[in-house]
N, C-alpha and C positions, 0 to 999 in steps of 0.2 A: 504494499499499500504506500502510495506517495503522499506526502504532506507538503502543502505549499508553505514556504517560509521566506523570510526576507533577510539578507545579509548585506553588510556594508564592506566593500573592498576598495582598494585603491584603483585609480584610473590606470596606473601602470600594470597592475595585475590583470585587470579586465582586458587591456590591450594585448597582453601576452596570451591570455586564454583565447581571444579572438584570432590571434595569429597562429596558434598551434592546433586548435581543434580542427577536425575534419569538416568540410563544408556541409555534410549531411548530419553532423552532430550539433545539438543545441548546447548552449552554455550550461544548462542544468545537468545534462548528461555528462558533459566534460568534467564539471566540478564534482559530481557524485563519483565518477570513476577515479578522479585524482584523490578524493578523500578516502575511498576504499583502499587505494594503493598505499596511502600514508598509514591508515589503520593497520593493514596487514604487516607493513614494515615495522611499525611500533611494536606489534605483538611478537614478531620474530626477534627484534632487538631485546625485548624483555625476556624471552625464553633463552636467548643466547647468553644474556647476562646471568640468568639463574644457572645455566649449564657451566659457565666459567666459574662462578662462585663455588659450585659443587666440586669441580675439578681442582680448583685452588685449595679448597679445604682438604681434599684427599691427596694432594700432590705428593707429600712425603711417602704415603703408603703406596701410591701408584708407581713412584720412582723405585721403591724397594722391590716391588713385584717385578718391574721390568728388569732391574739388575739381576734378580734371581733367575728369571727366565733366560736372560742372555748368558748367564754363567753355565747353562746346560748345553750351549752350542759348542761344537768342536772348533778348535782354532784352524784357520786356513793356512 
């Protein structure tokens, strides 16, 4: 369901939207697509930050595990 709303943006942003959107795409569709792209990126960034936090918390353990696994390899 679409809801009509009003936003205020700069003339420069509007000019860029008009320049970049496809001729068959209206401003509303362009802005909605752009916002979904930003939302998805923000969610990915948040998940990446959580993953990095987990890895960093477990770094010493993971490094020890890696060193142990490497010790089982035969020398070349």
